[in-house]
N, C-alpha and C positions, 0 to 999 in steps of 0.2 A: 309556556315553558321557557326557561332561560337557555340561550344558545350555550353549547359546550365549547371549549377551546381545545382542540386536538391538534398535536403536532405529529407528523408522520415521518419515520426514516425508512428509506428504501435502498437496499443494496442489490444492485443487478450483477449477478454472477454469470458464468458461462453456461450453467445448467439450471440454476433456480434463482428466482427473484425473491429476496427476503423482505418482509415488511413488519415494521412495529408501529403501533399507534399509542401515543401517550397523552392522556387526559390531564392537561395542567391543573385543572381545579380538584378532581378526585384522586389523582395520582395513579390511576388505573393504567396498566400497560397491557396491550393485547398484541399478540404476534401471530404471523401465518407465513406461508410460503406459496408461491405459485410458479409453474414452469416458465423459464425465460423464453423469449421469442427472438432469437438471433436475427431473423429477417428483418424486424422492426422492434427494437427493444423497447420502444414507447408503448406497444400494445401490452406487453407483460407488466410494464410499469403501472399503467392505468388499471389493468385487471387486478393487480395487487392491491391498489387503493381500494377499489370497489369491495374486494373480498375482506379486508381488514375493517372497513367501515361497516360491513354487514355483520361481522363478528361483535364489534363493539357497539352495534345497534345505534349507529351515528349517522349523520347526513354529510353530504359533501359540504354544505354551508357551515358545518362546524370546524372545518380544517382551516387552521391559522397559519400553518407553515409546512413545507415539505422540504426534507434534507435527503440528498441523494449521493450515494457513493457509485461511480461509474467506472467501468473498466474500457470504455471506448478508446481513449488515448493509449492506455497500457497495451491492449490487445493489437492495437494498429502498429505499434512499435515493436512488440514481441514477435509479431508475425513478419515484421519487416515491409509492411504494405505502405511504402512512402511513395506518394505520386511525384511527378517531376517537379523538382525544386530549382530556384536560381539563387545564387549566392553573389553578393555585392561586397567587395572588400577594398581595403587601400591598395591603390596601384603599387605593383611590385610584390605583393604578398598573396598572389592568386594561388600559390601552391600550399597555403597554410593547412588545408585539411588533409593533403596527401602527406605532408611531413608529419602532421599530428605530433605525438609524443615520442616517436621513434622507439616505442616499447613493444616488446613481444610477450604475449601472455605466457604465463608459467616459466618465465626466465629465458634467457638466451640460449640455454640448451635446446630449447624448442624452435630455434630460428630456421633450422634446415627444413622442418616439415611444415611450419606455419605459412599459410596463405593469406596475405593481407586482405582483409574483407573489403568489398565495395564501399567507396565513400558515400556519405549520405547525399552529396551533390557531386556528379561526375565533373572532371576537370573542364570539360568543354562548356559547362553551364556556369563557370565562375568568371565574373567580370570585375576588373579593377577600375577605381575612379581616383583621379589625382586630388591631391590635398593632404596635409599632415599636420597633425598635433603632436606635442611632446607629452611626457607623463603628467605634467601638471596641468594640461588642458590649453596651454598656449599654442597658438597657430604658428606653425613654421612655414607652411606653404598654403596659400588660399584654396578653398574648395573649387574644384573644376566643374562649374555648372554646365557648361557645354558638352563635357565628357559624360556627366551624369544623364543628361537628356539622351545622349547616344545610346548609353547602356539601357535606359528604360524602354526606348523604342526598340532595341534589338530583342529584349525579352518579350515584348508585346508582338513582334513579328514571329517570334518563334513559338508563341502560344503558351509561354510559361507564366501562370497566373499567381504562383506563391513564391514569395521572395523573402530571403533573410539578408539583413544588412548589418555588417559589423566592421567598423573602422578602428584603426589602431588608437588606443587611449580615449575612446568615446566614454568610458566610465568617469573621465575627469571633465569631459566637456561634450555634451550631446549635440552641439550645434551643427556639425557636419552630417551626422546621421539624420537629424530632424529635417534639414534641408534636402537630403536625399529622398526622404519618404514624401515630402511635398511634390518634388519634381516627378516622382513615380506616379502620384496621384494625378498629376497634370497630364502626363504622357500616356499612362497605362491604368486608367481609373478602375479597371476590373480586377487589379492585382490585390491579393491579400500579402500584407507586409508585416514583418516583425523586425524591429531594431534592437540591437544589443543593449543600448543604454536604458531601455525600459524593461527588458527582460532580465538582464544580470548586470548591474553596475558594478562590476568587479574585474580586477586585471587577470591576466592570463588569457591571451587572445584566443587560443585553439578552443579552450573549454567554453568561453563566451560565445565564440561563433557556433559550436555544436549545439549548445543550449539555445540559442537564438533560432537555429535552422530546425531544431525539434519543435520548438514553439510554433513556427511557421508551418511545419509539416502537418501537426495535428489540429491547427486552428480550423480549416475548412469543415472537416467531418465533425469535430466536437461542436462547433458553432451551430451546424445543422441539427445535431442531435438534441442540444440543450434548448434551442429555440423551438424545435418541433414539440417537445415535452411542455415547454412554458406556455406554447400556444393552445396545446390540447387541455392543459390544466384550466387555462382561462375559458376555453369553450365550455369544458364539463362543468366547471364551477359558477359560470356566468359572471366572474370577477377575476381580478388579478391576485392570485394566491402567491405569497412570498415563496420564492423557490431557490434554496440553497445548494450548492455542489460541493462536495468534500474535496479538500486539497491535501497534497502529499505532506504538508507541514503540521498536520494535525489540527487544522482549522477549517471552517467553511466559508463561502463567499457566495454572494448572490449571483444567480445566473446571468444577470446584465453585465456584471463585472467579469465573471469567469471566462466569457467568450473572448475578453481582451488579454487574459493571462492563461491560456490553454495548458501550457506546460506545467502549471502548478498542480493539475489534476492526475499527473501520470501514475501515481500510486494511490489514487483516491479510495478504492474499496479496501485494500489492505491496511491503509491508515486508519479507517474507521474500526476495524476489527481490533487492531492493537489498542486503541483507545477504550473501546468497550470492555475488552478483557482486562485492561489495566485497572479500570474502576471496580469492576466486579472483584477482582483478586485483592485489591487494597483493602476493600471493605470486609473481605473474608479472612483478612489478617496476614496476607503474604506481601512482603515488601520487595522481594526479588523474584521476578516472574519472566519466564519464557512463553511467548504466545505461539501457537501453532494453529493456523486457521485453514483447514482442510475443505476444499470445495470440489467442484465436478472435474475442474481442469487443472488446478494447481494447488499447492500448499504454500502459505506465506508465514514466514517466522520472524519474530523480532524479540528484543530485550526490553524489559520494563523494570525500572528500579525506582522504588519509593513513588509508585503511581505514575511515573513519567516515561513514555517510550523514549528510547535514545534517538537523537536526531543526527543527520549527516548531510554534507554537501558534496560528498564524494560518490553519490549514487549514479546508477545507470539503469537504463530500461533496455533489456536485450543488448544490442551492441552499441547502444547510443548513451555516452555519458550526458548526464543532465545535472549540472552544477547548481541545483536549487535547494533550499531546506527542504528535507524530506525525512519522514520517519524511516529509521535504518530497517528496512525489511528485505529480506532474502527470499526470492521466489523459486521454487523448484516444481517441475512439471510432474507432480505426483498426486493426482486427485481421483475422485470415484471413477471419471471417465477415462483415466489414463490407460493406454492400449499396450498389451502384452504382445511382444513379437519376437521373432528368431532372427538373430544376426546372421550374416553370411557364413560365419564359423559355426552356426548351429547352436548358440548359446541364447538363453533366455534373456530378454531385455524388457523393461517397463518404462512407458513414456519417452520423451515429453509429449509426444502426440496425444491428443484427446478426442474421444468420440463425442464430447460435448453434450449438448441437449438434443441435438438433431444430427445424426440418427440416434445417438446415445448408444449404451451399452447393449449387448444382445438381448438381456433379460427385459429390456424396456419394449421390445416388439415393434420397434419403429423403423427396422430396416437395417439396424446395426449389424456387422459382419465380423468385428474384430473383439476378441476377448479383452475385457477390462478388469479393473480392480473391482468394480461393483459385481461383476459376474463371479469373480473368485469368492467374494464375501457371501453372496447368496448361495452358492454351491456348497460352501462349507457350513451354512447355517447360521452365520454370524450376524446376518441381518434377516429380517422377516421377508416372506415372499411377496411384500407390497412396500410402497413408500407412502409417506404423507398420511398416515393413519388409514391407509386402504385406498386412498385417491389414485394411486398409480400401481396396479397390480404388476408384479414381475413373473416372468416365465423362467421357472427354475429348470425345467426340462431343457429348454433351448440353451441355457448357460451350461448345464451339465454336459450336453452333447458336444459343445464347442470346446469346453476344458478337456474332455476326453480326446477329442481329435488333436489338440495341441500336446496333450501329454504323449500321445502315440508317436508323434514326431520326435519327442525328447526321449522316448523310451523309459518313461517313469509312470507312476501311478498317478491318477487324476488328483487325489488328494495332495501328493507331493507337488504336483504342478501348481495348484491353486495356492497352497501355502508358501510355495517358492515365489509366486507373483507378489504375495503380500509381503514377504520377507524383504524382496528387492525394494519395494515401495517404502517400507519402514526404514531401511538403511539410506535411501535417498532423503527421507524426512530428517533422519538423525544427522546426516551430513550437513544439511542446510542449518540445523540448530547448532552444530559445531561451528559453522562459518560466523554466527553472530555472537558466539561465546568464546571458544578456544582461541580463534583468530583474532579476537579483541582482548586476549589476556585475561578472560574470565573463566572461572571453573564451573562447569555445567553442573556439577553436583551441589553447588550453593543455592540452586534455583529451584522452585516449584514450577512445574509445566502446566500451562492452561491450554486445553484443546478444545476447540470449537469448530464451527462450520459443519455442514451436513456430514462429512466423511472424516473430520478432524479426529474424532475420538475412538475410531474403530480399530487403531494399531496402538493405542496408548500403552498397553502392557508390554509389548515388544519394544517401544521406545524407552519405557523404564528399564528394561533389561540392557538394551544397546548402550544407553547413555548413563545409567547408573543414577538416574534421577529418583530422589526419595519419594516424591509426592506429585500426583497429578490432580488438578481440579478441572471438573466439567461443569461449566454454569448450566443453569435451566435454559431451556430453549436454546441449545448451543448452535443450531443453524442461523440463528437470527441476532448473534452478538454483534455482527457488523453493522446490521441495520439498527440495533440498540445503540451502538457506539455513535452513530449519526446524531442522536438526540442528546448526546452528552457534550457535543462539541461547541465551542465558541467561534465566532467570526475571528478570523486571524489574517493579518498581512505582514509580509516580511519585507523590509528594506535594507538594502546594503550599500555602502560607499567604500572604495579602496582608499586608505590613508596610510601609506608606508611610511613609518618613522621609528628611529631608535627611541626607546623609553627616555633616555637622557636628553634627547632633542625635542620630545613632544612638548608643545605649548599647550597646557590645559585649555587656554581660551579657544585654541583652533578646534580642539577635540569637542569642546562644549557647542561650538558653532555647528560642526557636522552633525552631532547628535540631535541638536535642535532642528536642523533642517530635515533629518530623517523623521523626527518625532512629529513635525509639522505634516509631512506627507502621510504618515500613518494616521494622524488625527483627522485629516481631510477625508481619507477613505472611510474611517469608522462613522463620521458624520453623514457621509453619503449612503452608508448601510443603514442609517436610521438610529444610530446610538448617540444619546446626549453626551455632552462634555463629561459630566459627572460619572458616566459609566466607563470611559475610556481607561484602559490599563495598557501601560507601555513596558516592554522588557528589553533591556539594553544588554548586548554581548559585544565581545570583540574576538577576532581571530589574532592569535599571538603566536610567535615562535622565537627561537634563538636566531641570532644573526647568522646567516649562512644557510640555515635549513631551508628545505624546499616545501615543506608542508606546515600547517598552522594547527594550533589547538584552540578550541573555542571556550572562552570563559566568561562568567557573567561580570557586569560591571555594576558597581554599588549604586543605588539610587542617590538623587541629590546633585547638586553642582559638582562639576568636574574640577578637582583640585590636584595638587602634587601628592596629596594623601590617597586620592583615588587611583593615580597612576601606580602607586606603590601596592595598593591592594590588588589591582589587576595583575602586576608582576607576581605577587605572592600567590595568587590563586592560579597562575599559569605553572609556576614551579611545582605545586602540589598536583595539579592535573596531569603534568608531564611525567611526574613520578608514578602516578596511578597507571598511566597508559603504557609507559616504557621502562619502568623500574629503576629510573635515575632521573636526577635533575642537576642544575648548576646554580642553586640558589646560594651556595657559599663561594662561588667562583666569580669574582668581579670581572674577569677578562672575558666572560661570555655575556654579550650583551642581549637584553630582551628587545624584541622588535615588534611593534603593533603593525598589522596589514590591513585588516578590514574591520569596519565599524558596522554594526548591525542593530536594527530596531524592529521588534515585533509589535504591532498594534492589536490589542485584543479587545473585543466586544463580548462580554459574558452573556450567556443565556441561562435559563432555568433548567436544571438537570432532573431527570426522573430519579426518584429515591429508590434504593434497592431495599425492599421490605424484607422483614424476618419471616421465615417460613412458619407454617402451622405445625406445632409440635404435638397437637391433641388430636390428629388424625387417627382412626382405628388401625389396628395392627393390619398391614396389607397382606392380601392373599396373592399367590402367584397366579398369573393370568393363563398359565398353560406351561408346556414345555416342548422342546424339539431337540432332535439330534444335532450336535454341533461338533465340528472337528476343529479342536485348537492346536492339535500336533499331529502331523501325518503319520508318525509312527504309532501313535495311541488310538488313532481312528475316531470314530464318532462317539461322544457320551451324551446321555439324555441330560438336558440342562434346564433348569427352571427359568421362567420368564417372568419379569415383573414390568408393571406399568408405572413409569417414573412419577407421573403426578399423584399416584396413590402413596408414595413413600413419605412418612413424616420425618421432621428433623429429628435426628439421633437414630434413625434406622441404619443397621449394620447388615450387609450381605457379604458372604464369603463365596469366593469363585470355585468352581465355574458357575456363572449365573449371567443372564442377559437382561439388561435394563433397556427397556424401549420407551420411546415418546413420539409425539407427532412427527418431528422433524429429523430425528437422529437416533442412533443406537449405541450403547456402551456394552461391548463384550468384556466381562470380567473373567479373566483366564484363571486356571487353577493356580493356587499359590498367591492370590491377590485378594485384597478386601476393599469393599466400597462402603463409605460411610456418608451419610446426608447430614450437611452442617446446618447452622441456624439460618442461612440464607438460601437453602435448597440446593446448593451446589454438591455435586458427587465429588468426595474426596477418596482417591484411589491410593492405597499403599500396599507394600507387600504383607502378607500374612505373617505374623509372628511364628518363628520356628517353634515347633512343639517340642 
């Protein structure tokens, strides 16, 4: 019997680990879920592989690659669990982190109340080293090697084993930083070191310092996690299985390389979900899509236009700015495990704290004592009294008792309390969606909404009402879209070089030389990842602004040799993009000069994607699998609602609310006044019912 070629995608969330197996030869896709194991996420990871291989009737020997979306770095930063860090910078600039950008969140009207958060490195763990470069990389003062050795020994004596190094203008010349790393290796060999010229070769020393320190902060934990899984995969499979980790930029990277670039994984899981949803929605015929990925802990939202999620380098995770290319995702603490609580004023709040997988919601019967969004759903009948097709029974009575107690404190009915919890959660999600649309100058009504994740589709009807979105698409196996997205992702590396020059002063030969150097680095990385030269794809972009502006706009750079015509095309694209973003441009004003700031190259190694197959339209007319009392509105009370099993629904099937559509990993409650239709690719398309 011929060995099969199976690729596996695994997305480890706070509550569940989602797994998808793709048979490259037959095109078959198999999905499943298993509870996450927060104590040691590798246990849930390997349990998921065993489970999906059992369903696919395959062996471990058939696995040719594993791609993984991890929240290890994300959660460490969101929870602020950063161990003792040391920071080495240019002598005289030790207060760089304290000064930061001198900006106050929500404007200066908030300056009286705002308390400056703790720096990622306290002032007493910052050390300066002599030596100075100018902005061209030329040496003004030589590097102080004796001072560098003194600093390295000081950190060793203090027991600080994680260090970030950022010297002024190292983006133009990394020599001083590289020598500092060599000296640390000699004097303090146990130290984990990140240097800014490798993490972010871009000007603006505060953002470069912060990004480098975040990279250093997550490196020990992420390295242990990735190497643990890699070793256990090798032990279980008896061979080295190619293991890839999802990056925030929409690409994957081998485990061997990602441990040297840990910051690139800070939005690993959410990025995979956005890419999976982007592909599904594009094939279904939607070119402007909002994605909403609802899990057990949080909901992640993003914008997709023409199949491509929007990218940003102005992102942050928690309170830490991370100036690396990442899919523009906004995360809000509104997941199935988000906890409902009373503020000191006696008002109802929901999240951002989550009961997670352990102890989980009260209805899980694992020791949870706080009412969660899942408890409200099960009390109202909107989800069945079990999860994962019956694998996890839910205790409806325990959830009911807890919600009644909370309602008693508020002086309202239990139904009003539960629907209030869900209403707050829906508004939290809606506000996140507004952040990626309205705040970016986009009209939310121009988009279709794609909801996925285990809890992502439970509030879709309320989101349609709040945002006035015309259409919602729910993919098949919505809980596994992030894991599916991991199988659609190419290997991708980003390289940047600051090159500040006015358009009229740019020498095309200089630009050509810089782009060639970046492309060479990208090509070397792709070759190391096992891609032949004929497979290499390079994407060139530039960050451009009007002279005097503080921020840039990224535009595509035409392929081919860099000429004067190329520079004109870059300027024209910048004017057009500036007009889209801000409503005006200076294309007709010769006094407003265009300035190039950063040059970027992305190296892409393409992989074979799973094909999204058409649904079977010849299934027999489905029969409802039962009914139960469901409360869609506290005032209207419970109504007996038909239940359908989603895999039974043929293409073209139309169901009018109220109706509940259930499947293995999630549930879609269709409220009164809404209609659900199954399209040719087995997606559920929800719209408002036509007025009679």
